[in-house]
C-alpha positions in Angstrom: 0.0 0.0 0.0 2.8 2.4 0.9 4.7 1.6 -2.4 1.5 2.2 -4.4 0.8 5.5 -2.6 4.4 6.7 -3.3 4.4 5.7 -7.0 0.9 7.0 -7.6 1.2 10.2 -5.6 4.5 11.1 -7.1 3.0 11.2 -10.6 2.1 14.9 -10.1 5.8 15.6 -9.3 7.0 13.9 -12.5 4.5 15.8 -14.6 5.8 19.1 -13.2 9.4 18.0 -13.7 8.7 17.0 -17.3 7.0 20.4 -18.0 9.8 22.3 -16.5 12.2 20.3 -18.7 10.6 21.4 -21.9 8.0 18.8 -22.7 4.5 20.0 -23.7 1.3 18.5 -22.1 0.4 16.6 -25.2 3.9 15.0 -25.5 3.8 14.0 -21.9 0.3 12.5 -22.4 1.3 10.4 -25.4 4.5 9.1 -24.0 3.1 8.1 -20.6 0.2 6.3 -22.3 2.5 4.4 -24.6 5.0 3.5 -21.9 2.1 2.5 -19.5 0.6 0.3 -22.2 4.0 -1.4 -22.9 4.4 -2.1 -19.2 1.0 -3.6 -18.8 1.3 -5.6 -22.0 4.5 -7.1 -20.6 2.8 -7.9 -17.3 -0.2 -9.3 -19.1 2.0 -11.5 -21.3 3.9 -12.8 -18.2 0.5 -13.6 -16.6 -0.6 -15.3 -19.9 -3.6 -13.0 -20.2 -4.8 -12.3 -23.8 -6.2 -9.0 -25.1 -9.9 -8.9 -25.8 -11.0 -10.0 -29.3 -14.6 -8.8 -29.7 -15.3 -5.4 -31.2 -17.9 -4.5 -28.6 -15.3 -4.6 -25.8 -12.8 -2.6 -27.8 -15.5 0.0 -28.5 -16.1 0.3 -24.8 -12.4 0.5 -24.1 -12.0 3.4 -26.5 -14.6 5.4 -24.6 -13.1 4.4 -21.3 -9.6 5.4 -22.6 -10.8 8.8 -23.7 -12.3 9.8 -20.3 -10.1 7.8 -17.9 -6.7 8.3 -19.6 -6.4 10.6 -22.6 -8.4 13.5 -21.4 -7.4 13.5 -17.6 -3.7 12.9 -18.4 -3.7 15.8 -20.8 -5.7 18.1 -18.5 -3.4 17.4 -15.5 -0.4 18.3 -17.5 -2.2 21.5 -18.7 -3.2 22.4 -15.2 0.2 21.9 -13.7 1.6 24.5 -16.1 0.2 27.1 -13.7 -0.8 25.2 -10.6 1.5 23.5 -8.1 1.9 19.7 -8.2 0.8 19.4 -4.6 -2.5 21.2 -5.3 -3.0 19.0 -8.4 -2.7 15.9 -6.1 -5.3 17.3 -3.7 -7.8 18.1 -6.5 -7.3 14.5 -7.9 -8.9 13.4 -4.6 -12.1 15.1 -5.5 -13.0 12.3 -8.0 -15.2 10.5 -5.6 -17.1 13.7 -5.0 -17.8 14.1 -8.8 -18.7 10.4 -8.9 -21.4 10.9 -6.2 -22.6 14.1 -7.9 -23.0 12.2 -11.3 -24.8 9.3 -9.5 -27.3 11.8 -8.0 -27.8 13.4 -11.5 -28.4 10.2 -13.4 -30.4 8.6 -10.6 -28.1 5.8 -9.6 -27.6 7.3 -6.1 -31.0 7.4 -4.3 -32.0 7.8 -0.7 -28.7 9.2 0.3 -28.1 9.6 4.0 -27.5 13.1 5.3 -23.9 12.2 6.1 -23.0 11.5 2.5 -24.7 14.7 1.3 -22.9 16.7 3.9 -19.6 15.1 2.8 -20.3 16.1 -0.8 -20.9 19.8 0.2 -17.9 19.7 2.6 -15.6 18.3 -0.1 -16.4 21.0 -2.6 -16.1 23.6 0.1 -12.6 22.4 0.7 -11.9 22.7 -3.0 -13.1 26.3 -2.9 -10.8 26.9 0.1 -7.8 25.7 -1.9 -8.7 27.9 -4.9 -9.4 31.0 -2.7 -11.0 32.9 -5.6 -11.7 35.8 -3.2 -8.0 36.4 -2.8 -5.7 38.2 -5.2 -3.5 35.5 -6.8 -5.8 32.6 -5.8 -5.4 29.4 -7.7 -8.0 30.2 -10.3 -7.9 30.3 -14.1 -7.4 27.8 -16.9 -5.1 25.6 -14.9 -7.5 25.2 -12.0 -10.4 24.4 -14.3 -8.2 21.9 -16.2 -7.4 20.0 -12.9 -11.1 19.9 -11.9 -11.9 18.7 -15.5 -9.5 15.9 -15.1 -11.1 14.7 -11.8 -14.5 15.0 -13.5 -13.2 13.0 -16.4 -12.2 10.2 -14.1 -15.7 10.2 -12.5 -17.4 10.0 -15.9 -15.1 7.1 -16.9 -15.7 5.2 -13.7 -19.5 5.4 -14.2 -19.1 4.2 -17.8 -16.7 1.4 -16.9 -18.9 0.3 -14.1 -21.8 -0.2 -16.5 -20.0 -1.6 -19.5 -16.6 -3.2 -18.5 -16.2 -4.0 -14.8 -17.4 -7.5 -13.8 -18.1 -8.6 -17.3 -15.3 -11.1 -17.6 -12.0 -10.7 -19.3 -8.5 -10.7 -17.9 -7.9 -7.5 -15.8 -4.3 -6.8 -16.8 -5.1 -7.4 -20.5 -8.1 -5.1 -20.4 -6.0 -2.4 -18.7 -3.3 -2.8 -21.3 -5.8 -2.6 -24.1 -7.3 0.5 -22.6 -3.9 2.3 -22.5 -3.3 1.1 -26.1 -6.5 2.8 -27.1 -5.4 5.9 -25.1 -2.1 6.0 -26.9 -3.8 5.9 -30.3 -6.3 8.6 -29.3 -3.6 11.0 -28.1 -1.2 10.2 -31.0 -3.9 11.5 -33.4 -3.5 14.9 -31.9 0.3 15.1 -32.3 0.2 17.0 -35.6 -1.5 19.8 -33.7 1.0 19.8 -30.9 3.7 22.4 -30.3 7.2 21.9 -31.6 10.3 22.3 -29.3 13.3 23.0 -31.5 15.7 22.7 -28.5 14.2 19.4 -27.3 13.5 18.3 -23.8 16.2 18.1 -21.1 17.5 14.7 -19.9 15.7 15.2 -16.6 12.4 15.7 -18.4 12.9 12.5 -20.4 13.7 10.5 -17.3 10.7 12.0 -15.5 8.2 11.0 -18.3 9.7 7.5 -18.5 9.2 7.1 -14.7 5.7 8.5 -15.0 4.8 6.2 -17.8 6.3 2.9 -16.6 6.0 3.2 -12.9 3.4 6.0 -12.3 1.0 4.6 -15.0 1.6 1.0 -15.8 3.0 -0.5 -12.6 0.7 1.5 -10.3 -2.4 0.0 -12.1 -1.0 -3.5 -11.6 -0.3 -2.8 -7.9 -3.7 -1.4 -7.3 -5.3 -4.5 -8.9 -3.2 -6.7 -6.7 -4.2 -4.7 -3.6 -7.9 -5.1 -4.4 -7.4 -8.8 -4.9 -5.3 -9.4 -1.8 -6.8 -6.9 0.7 -10.2 -6.0 -0.7 -11.6 -2.8 -2.1 -11.9 -1.0 1.2 -8.1 -1.3 1.8 -7.4 -0.2 -1.7 -9.7 2.9 -1.3 -7.5 3.9 1.6 -4.6 4.7 -0.8 -6.7 7.5 -2.2 -6.4 9.3 1.1 -2.6 9.1 1.0 -2.1 10.5 -2.5 -2.6 14.2 -1.6 -0.3 13.8 1.3 2.4 12.4 -0.9 1.9 14.9 -3.7 1.9 17.9 -1.3 5.0 16.6 0.6 7.0 15.9 -2.5 6.1 19.2 -4.1 7.2 21.1 -1.0 10.5 19.1 -0.5 11.6 18.5 -4.1 10.2 21.6 -6.0 10.1 24.0 -3.1 6.4 24.7 -3.6 4.8 26.9 -1.0 2.8 25.0 1.6 0.3 27.5 3.0 -2.0 27.0 5.9 -4.9 27.5 3.6 -3.9 24.8 1.2 -3.3 22.3 4.0 -6.6 23.2 5.6 -8.3 22.8 2.2 -6.7 19.4 1.8 -7.9 18.2 5.2 -11.5 19.5 4.4 -11.5 17.7 1.0 -10.3 14.4 2.5 -12.9 14.7 5.3 -15.6 15.3 2.7 -14.5 12.3 0.6 -14.4 10.2 3.7 -18.0 11.1 4.6 -19.2 10.3 1.1 -17.8 6.8 1.4 -19.9 6.0 4.5 -22.4 3.3 3.6 -23.9 0.2 5.0 -22.2 -2.2 2.6 -18.6 -2.6 1.4 -17.2 -0.1 -1.0 -17.7 -1.4 -4.6 -14.7 -2.2 -6.8 -15.8 0.5 -9.2 -15.3 3.1 -6.6 -11.7 2.2 -6.1 -10.7 1.3 -9.6 -7.4 2.9 -10.4 -7.4 5.7 -13.0 -4.0 4.4 -14.0 -2.4 7.2 -12.0 -3.0 11.0 -12.0 
């Protein structure tokens, strides 16, 4: 669990390092999808799991890859151009809040107890506290909206995957690899429109995106699946509470990002809200803790 939290939570740091080293958000997205796919394909092959063969499953995987990988990966990179990596990690934790809001909107969440509704309001209040739009220089603007859009994209993807992919058979590693293969294809289609960098990225940026793709995208998905299988979904869900702590700590230590009392308070409020939204009479479902294949 600790290794998973460190690898997964450090993804925001690697994105920032890659950006600072000259890589554009689109380039980071394509490379991390491709490397993550290669890592998962290797793991699937070693486990003797075969990729799906039917067109219906591949069609669902394309949609899942768009909302769970291509769009969020790109938006997190865009957001971190102007927002600290630690704040990005905290906003990633709002995904369960968006999932609950979507469930209420489409009618899959009915008869919610007051505790969960209060958690939803509290979580978004914590997000507002982090942004501080009432202050001059608050974390508002395109970057902040991109980060929220990434978390929302995860929530949309989880709802779709829960309905069309999860629990419908198929080897999990192979399905995850196929999904990242689809994400690689989708993002590669946008490369002609991407910016050019005559000087090229720095060596540090290249190393960062390799670590992000192989460890922060491919290996973390495998570890999360193993954790769910070995310890159950409730234990796996606990990792989500550690990610903001890891991202904020690494951002402050490695990148010297400011760690204000307001941001820390906002993080605590967001995590408290997320915790309250998970209160239920039955065990947390696998769909709620399915990894987005890293931030």
